N, C-alpha and C positions, 0 to 999 in steps of 0.2 A: 223299977222304972228307970232308974239311973243307968243300970247295966244295959237295958234294952235301948235307951236313947243313945248311949255311947256306941253300941254295935251298929245302929242305923247310920250314925254319922260316919263311921269308918267305911261301911259298905258304900255309902254315897260318895265319899271321897275317892274310893277305889274305882268306883264306876266312872267318875269324872276323869280321873287320871288315865284309866284304860281307854276311855273315849278319846281323850286328847292325844294319846300316843298313837292310836290307830289312824289318826288323821294326817300324820307326817308324810310328805313325799320323800321318796328315796334320795339320799345324797344331799339334803338341804340343811341349812342352818336356820330354819324358819321356826318361829313360834306362832301358835294360833291365838286368836283372841279369846282366851279362856280365863277364868278367875281363880284358878287354883291348881296346885300340883307342879310336877317337873316333866319336861319332855326330853327324850333321848333321840338325837338324830340318827338316821340310818346310814350316814356317810362314814368314811374311813376313820375319821378322828373320834367318832362316837361321842360327840359333845352333848353333855346334859345341859339343857337350857331351862332357865327359870321361867315359868309361865304364871307365877303367882305374885309377882311383885319384885321390887328391887331388893337385893341383898347387900347390906352395907358392911357386914362383918367379914370374917375370913372366908376364903374360898373353900368349899367342901370338895374333897377329892376321895374317890374310892376306886382303886384300880385304874382302869382307863376311863372311868366315868368322872366328870367334873361339872360343877355348877358355876356359871359365870356370875361374878358379882355385878351389881348394878340394877337389879330389879327388886322391887319391894312387893309387899303382899297385894297392893292395889294397882300394879303395873300391868300394861298390855304391850304387844309388839307394835312396830311402826305401821302406820296406815297404808292403804293400797289406793293409788290413783286409778280412777275408772274412766278418765277422759283424755288419755294420751292420743295426741294427733301428730302426724308427720307430713311435712310438705316440702317440695323442692322449689317453691316460689316464695319470695323473689331471690333466692340464693343462687350461687353460681354453679358451674359445671362440677359434678361429683360431690355436691353438698346437699345436706338435708337439715331442715329446721324442725325440731321436736318441741312440743309444748304440752303442759299438764297443769293441773291445779295442785299446789303443794299440800301435803298431809302432815300429820304430827308424828312424834316419836312414839306416842301411845295412842294408836288409833288416830283421832283428829286432834289430840291434845299435845301440847308441847312442840318443840321444834326439833326435827330430826337432824342428824349430822350430815349425811350425804345422800345423793341419788345416783345410782349406777345404771346407765342406759346401755343395753346391749343391742348391736345391729348385725344382722347376718342375712345371707341370701336364702335362708331357710327359716321356718318358724322357730321362735325362741321358746324353749320349754325349761322345766326344772332340770331335766336330765342333761341338757347341753349348755346350760347357762354359764357354768364355770369355764367351759372350754372355748367359749367365743371370745376371740382376742380383740375384735373391733368393739371398743368400749368407750363410753363417755361418762366420767365421774364429775359431778358438780356439787357444790355446797347447797344443802337444802335451804329453802326459804321458809318464811313463817307460814303457818297454816292458812290456807285459803288464797294465797298469793299465786298469780299466774306465772309459771316458770317457762321461759323460752330459751333454748340453746341451739347452737349450730355446730354440725360436725362436717368436716371436710375429708378429702382424700379418698372418697369412694370412687369406684369405677363407674364412669358414666354409662347409663343405659339399662342395667339389669333391674329386676324387681328385688326390693329389700324388705325385711321384716324387722320390727323393733319392739322391745318391751323393757320395762324398768322395774327395779326394786328399791325401796327406801331402806336406809340403814341408820340405826341410832348410834349414840356414842359408845355403847358397849359392843358394837359390831354385830348387833342382832338385825337381820333382814326381815322385812315384811314380805308378803306374798307378791307374786308377779302381777304386774299391772295388766290392764287390757292391752292387746297387741295392736299395732298399726302397720300398714304396708305402704310402700311408695316405690316409684321408679325414679332413679337419678336422672338428672337432665344432662344431655350432651350438647354443648354450645358449639355450633359449627362456625368455622371461619367465615368472615364476610365474603361475599362474591367479589371476584376480580372484575372491576368495572373500567379499568384503564389498560387492558391488554393492547399492545402495539406490535406491529410486524414491520421489519425492514428487509430489504434485499439488496445485495451488493454485487453478486456474481450470478451468472446464468443458472437457473434452476435451484437457487438456494433461498431460504427464508430464515430470519432470526426473530424469534418471539422474545419479548421482554415484558415483565409485569411486576407489580409490587406484591410482596407477601403481606396480606392484610393483617391477620392475627390469629393465634391459636383459638381464642374465644372471641368471636366477633372481629373487632379491629384491634384487639390487645393480646399480649402474650406472645412469647417467642416460640418457634417451632423446634422441638427437640425430642423426637424427630418430627418432620412434617412430610407430607406427600403431595405430589402434583400430578394431576391427570391432564393430558393434552389431547384434544380432539380437533381434527381439521378435515376439510373436505373441499372438493371442487364443485360440489352441489350447493347452490345458494339456498335450497330448501332443505338442507340436511337437518335431521332431528337431533339436536344436541342434548346430551344428558350425561351427568357425572358417572352413570353406570356403564356407559359405552364410551370408550376412548381408544386412541391408537397407541399411546405410550404413557407409562407411569414412572415417575421419578421419586426417589426419597432424598430428603435434604434436611439440613439443620440451618435455620436462618432466623435472623432477628426480624421482628415485626416491622414492616415498612421498607425493608431492603428490597432491591431489585434483583430478580432472577432472570436468567437467559436460557434459551434453548435454540440450537441451530440445526436446521434441516438442509440437506443437500441432495443432489441427484434427482430432483424433481423435474418434470418437464418445464421447458422455458415458455414464457408468455402465456401462463395459465393463472386464472383467478383462484385464490385459495381463501377459505373462510375458516376461522379458528376460534376456539374457546378454551379457557384454562379453568380448572377446578382445583381448589386447595383443600387438603385434608389434614386434620390434626392428629395427635398421637393416639387417639382412639378411633382414628380413621372415619371421623364424621366429616363429610365433604361440604364445601360451600355450595350455594345455589347458583343459578344462572347469572353470569355477568355479561359483559358486552361481547359482541361478535366482531372480531377484527378481520379486515379484508385487505388483500394486496395481490397484485399481479406479479408473478415471478419475472425476473429479468430474463431476456432472451439470451440464448447461447450464441456466441459469434459463429459465423459460418466456417466450416472446415472444408478444405479443397477435396474434390473428387476427380478433378481432371479438366482437360481442355478438349473441345470438340469443334467441328465445323470450321476447321482452319482453311483459309484461302490466302490469296496473295495480299489482301488488305484487311483481313479480319479473322476473328475466332470467337468462340463461346467459352465462358468461364462457368464451370459447374461446381456446385457445393452442396453441403447438407448440414443440418443441425437438429438437435432434439428439441424442437420448438413446435408449438401448436400451429395448426393451419391458419393462414392469414398473417403470420409474422412477416414483417417487412425487412428487406435487406437492401443495403447500398453497396454496390461493387464499383471499384475504381481501378483503372489500369493506367500505366504510365511507362514511358521509355526512360524516365529518370528514377533513380533509386529513391530520391527524396520526394517524389511525386509533386515536384514544383510545377509541372505542367501535366495535366491528366485528362482522361476521358471518364465520364461517370454514367452509370446506368440510371441514376435517380433511385428513389425508393420504390422497390418492386416486391411482390409477394412470391414470385417464381423462384425455383431452385437453380436457375441458370440466367446468365446475362450475356447477350450477344453484342459484339462491337464490330463496326465496319469503318472503312475509310482510313485505315491505319497506314503507317509508314512501313514500307517493306525493308527487309534486312535490318530489322531493329529487334532488340530484346525488350519484351514488355514484362512489367511486374504488376501483379494483381493483388488487391487487398479488399477486405470487406468488413462490414459491421451489420448489426441487426438492432431492431428496436421493438419493444413490446407494445401492447395496445394502449398503454398509458403514455406512450411517447418517450419512454426512457431508453436511451441508446446504450449499447455495450460500451465498455470503457476501452477506447482505442480501436484499432483495426486488427484483424487477423490476417496472416499471410496466406494468400491463396495460390502462391507459386509464381513461376516465371516461364515465359515462352519466347523462343526466338522465332520471329516471323520472317523466314528467309525466302528469298527468291534469287535465282541465279542471274542477277543483273547487277552491274557495277554502278557505284554512285556516279551521279553527274559531276562534271568538273566544277571547281570553285570559281565563282565570278571574280574578275579583277575589278576592283572598285576604286573610284576616285571621287573626291568631294570638292565642291566650290561654294564659296559664300558670295551672295549677291544681295547687297542691302541687308534686309532682315530675313532673308531666306537662305536655306542651305539645300543644295542639290546633290544627290547621289547619282552617279552614273556607273554603269557596268557593261561589260562586253556580252555579246550573245553567246550562249552556251550551246554548242552543237555536238560535243563529244562527252563521253564518260571519262573516268580517271584512267582508263586503260587505252584510251584513244579510239574506242569504238563509237559509232554514232548513237545518239540518244534523242529522245523526243521530250522536250521540256514542256510541261503543262503550265507552269507559272514560276514566278520568282517571289520570294518572301523577304520583306524588309523588316528588321527588328531594331528596336531602340531600347536604351536603358540609361538611367541616370548615373550608373557606375557599374563596374564589372562585378561587384558583389551584389548588385540588385538583380531582380528577376526580369529578364528581357521580355518585352511585350511586342506582339506582332503589330507593326505600324501600318503595313500595306501588303497586298498580294497582287502585284502587277501581273498582267498577262504575259505569255511567252514572247510577245512582240513588243513589249515595253521595256526600255532599258534605262529609265530615269525615274527618280522620285524626288519631289521638292516638298519641303516642310518649313513653316515659319520657325524662326529661332526664338524660343520662349524661355530658354535656359540652357544649361550645359547638358548636352545629350551625346550619346555614343550610338553609332549605327553600324550594322553589318547586314550582308545580303547572303541568301542561300538560293540555289536553284533546285526546283522540284520537278522530277520527271513524271511520266504518265502513270507510274506505279506508286506515286506518292513517296518515292525515295528521294531524300534530301541530300544535297551536297554538304560538305563541311562548311563552316562559317568562313566568310571572307575576313580580311583584316577589319578591325573596328576603326571607324573614322569619327573624329570629334567634329561637332558642327561649327567649330571655329575655323576648320579647314587647314590647320597647320600641322597636324600629325595623324599618323595611323597607329593602330594598336593591335598587337597580337595577344590574345587572351588565353591563358592556360586552360586546360581541359577541366580543371576543378574551380576555375574562376577566382583563384586566390593569388595569382601572379600575372604579370603582364610585361611585354616588351614593346617599347614605343620607338617608332622610326619616323623619319620624315615622310610625308605623304607621297612625295615624288619617288622616294626610294622604294616604298611598298608597291607603287604602281609599276615601276621599272622591273622589279622582281617578278610581279605577276605576269607582266608582258613576256618575260623570258621563260615562263612556265615554272617558276619557283614560288612556293608559298610558305612563309615562315610559320612554324608551329612551336608551341610551348606545352610540354607534357610534364605532369607531376611524376616524380620518381620516389615513391614512398619507400622503396626497398633500401634506400640509403639513409633514411631518417631514424637514427638511433644514437644513443650516447649524446655527445655534444653537437651532433648534426641535427638541427631543428627543422630544416626544410631543404628540399632538393628538386630541381627542375631541369629538363633537357630542352635546349633551344636548338632547333634544326630546321632544315629545308625539306619540304615535300614536293616532289615533282608532279606534273600534271597527270602522270601515270600512277600516282599514289605511292611511289617509292621514296625512300629517304636519300637525300643527296649528302654525301659525306665529304670531308676535306675542303669545304668551301665556307669562308667567312663572309660576313656582311660587308658591302662596299662602303658603308658609312657607320657612324656611331649609332649604337642601340642603347636605350635606357632600359636596363633590366631591373624590374622591381619584384622583390620576393618577400613573403611574410617571414617574421622572426619567431613565429610560433607554429606548432603543428596543426592546431585546431582553432586558434583564436580568431576573432573578427579582424579583418583588414580593410583599409580604405585607401585605394590608389587613385589619386586625383592629379596632383602636380607632376609634371614631367621631370623637373629638377628640384626636388624638395631641399629646403635649407639644411645645411649641415647641423647635426645635433648628436651628441653622445650621451649615453646614460651609464649608470653604474653597472648595468648588465649589458655590456657591449657585444656586438656581433660583427662578423666579417664574412665576406663572400669568398669562397674558394672555387677554383676552376680545375677540373680534372683534365690534365694534358695527355692522358694515356698512360702515364707512369706514376704520377703522384698528384695530390691535391695541392694546387698553388694558391697561396693567399693573395687575393687581389684587392682586399679592403672593401670599400663601399661606404655609403652615407646612411646612417641610421636615422629614421624618423619615428620617435616614440609615439607621437600623436596618432599616426596611422598604423603603427605596428609593422613597419616594413623597413627594408634596407634596399638601396638603389645603387647601381654601378653602371658606368658607361663602358661599353665593350663592343668589340666587333666579332668576338669569337662565337662559334657554335659548339655545342657539346653540353656536358653535364656541369651544372653550377650547384654549389651547396652553401648553405648558411650555417655557420658554426658559432657557438658561444665562446668568446675569447676575452682576454684582457687587452684592451686597446692601448697603444703607446700614447703618452702625453706630449711627445716631441717627435721631430722628424726621425725616421728610421728606414733603412733599406731592409725589406723583409725577405727578399729572395731574388736570385737571378735564374732565368730559365732560358736555356739549360744552365746547369750549375757552372760549367767552364767552357765546354767545347760545343760549337754549333757548326752545322754543315749546310750552307746555303746553296743547295744543288737543285732546288725546285721539286723535290719529291714529297714535300709536305711534312717532313719530319725534321725538326730543329733547323728550319730555314731562316729563323731570326733569333737574335739574342735580345732578351727582355730583362730590364731592371725594374723590379716592382718595389714600391715604397709606400709608406703611410705618412701623411703630412697633416696632422691634426691642427697645426697652427696656421695652416694656409700659407706657408713660406713660398716666396717666388723661386721658381726653378729656372736657372739661367746657365749659359755657357756649357751646354750639354754636348760634348764632343768625343770623338774617337781619335786616339793618337797611336802612332807606331812607337816602337821602342826607342827610336831616335828623337822622339818628341814632335815629329811632324804631324800636323793635323791630317786625318784621313777622311773623316766624314762627320756629319752632325747627327746626333740622336734625335729621333722624332717620337711623338706620343705612341705608346704601344697598343696592341690590339686587346691585351688582357683587360686593362682598365685605362681608358683614354685619359683619365684625370690623374692617375697615380702610377704610371709606368712609362719607361723610355725604351725604345727599340732600335736595333741596327740590323739591316738586312744583308750585311757583308759586302756592300758596294762602296765604292769611292767615286770621286768625280772622274768621269770618263770611262768607267767600267768596273770590273770585279776586283776587289782587293785580294792580294795574294794570301796564301795560307801563312799563318804565323801567330805570334802573340801580340795582342793589342791592349791598349790602356783606355778605359772609359773614365770620364771625369765630368762633374757638373757641380753647380753651387745650389744649395738650398738655403735661401737667405744669405747670410754672410759666411756660411761654412761650406768648405769644399769636400766632396765625396768622390772617391775614385776606387778603381780596382782593375783587374785584368781579365781578359777573355781570350780563348783560343779559337781561331778560325781554321777549320780543316777543309780541304778539298779533295 
């Protein structure tokens, strides 16, 4: 009986062992919940596991077979969780939260060492368990405790599978838990709700918006993506799936991004939306729709048409929508100080009539969009000479008188043009201004039979008159007259210089067919020469009269800068010198002769009394601080024979101290007085002249001595008279 019982026991043990061995999955280190025997894994290491309890003694080794210590005769493998769950709420993008009820190291008894969670995009099995690298290992909790853990850094969007195994202190794993599946959450950036559009030039738009966040309104973009969609259709169906352009960017959350568009049609309404995508290219939802009208393009010239004796049409084009408004202006002045305007029109051409003949007109234009925004500045539409083979009418000869509180201008009737041909005057035009640098305004347009104009004196005013013929062709301006009646003024063509004469002198010149003119000579303005003007006479035939000086003193006032503002008011400004002094030079046909002048820093001008006609220049110099003879003209020899060349001998000086000039005489070599020196024509206040005559006739050829006193000091020298 004992032998039989022993045999039955062995057979039973073998059966149990064989049953346990046949239950192993390939490649695992798992033990089953059996009560006796050893199990050999089918993995590469061929580990023999104890399934009958912990072994506290030495490790048993036999070839490649070994038994792990740690199990005794009453031990089981770790338990298996059957309630594993996985959720992506409320965790963030690319995260999962897994939970299960903790089991023991021996089934449900004792506390296990660790729990190893495997996550993959395919089902987790015994065969792939070891190769799955996405793994979460946590410390096991006591049996029955709810265990919750979060895993991050998963790719947002795909379906994932997860399962776990419990491990005890001896490294023995339990069986795979139940599996759980889930889809990771992809958190889209918040929609752009503050998209704005700006426009600064024709047909251009600038979009700018804040980058919300990689996840909602948080997280930087590295990288991020922007999709921009825009349309001229207010009913356009906006969607992040349809867009016109896509950009990639790296940006911090909350920073502003820009996108510039150009070449769009002008004066067109655009509607736009922006969508932001994160690094997994999940895009934001619908934000605000921004709307703006592009600025209009300025008009570009296409030519002139319909030219007549008093008008023409300006034609232009622009890449703007229909209904865009344009403003076209023309003027015979380069600075458009006086102009004709078309007003705002929607046509592609603008017609002008009633213009002056024989004038060059300049055209310019601008546009504005339907929002009323105008183009920045004007575009140049070209220039056109409106010519007619008719001469200008003659310049009126004007006089002025003061009677009580009224000032009356009078002028002669104009019957001829500048070439002496007959002309038909339609009207006269009277202009007034507060200064030569001011913009003249038309005060009156008397008829062709009216030759006077009276106005109350309400302040200092300057007046001049023009004659206008039947072709609207205007004469040059008459001399300017001040409403105090004491002087006439010749104003330069650039209105920055003037020559003042006594009114009766101006009237006498006009009556003799001579009209003073003052013209800017920019070709001489370089280096130390800051300004240059030509003072000359124009005849009634329009020709220049040369070799003729003024019969009386003229106050010539010239600016001391090339472009600065000037103010010419007083006829004889007070003497004043600055650290940056200037002097007037007169070109006598051979050289520039320094004739001095009085600097007025307050007005930015220099004035000189002279009777000469010709080219005058203002140069920057170092002015003397005491009396000095600057030059004699000619240097030594003069020939007073009436040919207009060196007919006088002039002594030019500067007198900054205002010393009295006395005893100015000419002597022969014997010491006999020959003649007295008189004020010269170069500068009546700072020159002396001798015309080669003596009392009773012409002085003979020879060497003479000039002498005069400046204050208490005597100055003298010699001059040669040749005949």
